C-alpha positions, 0 to 999 in steps of 0.5 A: 510535510510527508514526502511523495515517492514515485517509484518509476522503475522500468519493470514497474512501469511496464507491468502497470501499463499492462494492468491499465489495459481493459483487455487484461483478465482478472487473473493477469491483473491480480498477478501483475498487482502482486508483482508490482507490489513486491517491487514497490515494497523493495523501496518502501522498506528501504529504511526498515530497522535491522537487528543482529543475528549470530550465525555459523557460516561453513567456516566460523560463527559471525554476527550479521544483520537481519530485518527486525520483522516483528515490528512490521505491519501491512494494513490493506484497505479492503477490499482492493488492498488485499491484492497487494499483500502477498506481494509484500509478504514475499519480500517480508514474510514475517510481517504482521497483517491488519485489515481496515474495511472501508467503502466509498459512499456512492453519493458523497464519495466519503469513506464509511468504516465497517471493519478495523483489526490491527496487530498487537503493539501497533505503536511499536511497528512500522505500518504500511498502508496499502491500496491500489488507488489513491483517488480523493484520499478520503479512504486513505485519510480515514484508514491512517487516522484509525491507525493513529487512534489505536497508537500507530505512529510510524506510518507509510502509504503505498499505492499503484496509481494516485490522483494529484487531488488525493495526494494533496488531501493526504499530505494536508491531513497527515503531513507526517506520512510518506506516500509511495506510488508507481504513477501520478495520473492526471486528475479525477472525473465527475465520479471521483475515478482516476483518469486515465487510471485503470478502472475499479481495482477491486472489481478487476482483482476479483472479477466482480464487474 
């Protein structure tokens, strides 16, 4: 069974609380999301592969290790997942970025695909799927399956806020995928929104509501 990692660093907790407030502007919401994503990425990328590099210090040549960045891929679930990409890229600037377009049917709450573009050689990469919210888990399950169908094997899921229902659903559908979150909230409401949550992340990022 994939592990659940709750990254409850004080700086992340503080920034997430500010994001939750209904009075936080779209500008501040985006900036906070960017900052939290970078902080979370520090833990998510803890086991990234390293490769040797020979450099010359002011005193002599020596071999040290650097991240094998060509084997990292960030895959945001559109559209809200886009808000997390820049923060991760600040930490791992050489990562390749794919995109998966899904939306949730307002009646069935099931994910509907409209776009999927992944970097080449996805089967050789460590893939980090990102989306601010893990609610029912439907979109995450579908996105992970799209990546697996195209050869992806080493996959992690990164979310800010998750509902227990979504965590359980992803773990059951993809027991090989670890999930990284900043907070596990109480439950879903009748409209499949996370409570207490932070509202519709996409609308708050892009100011569309």
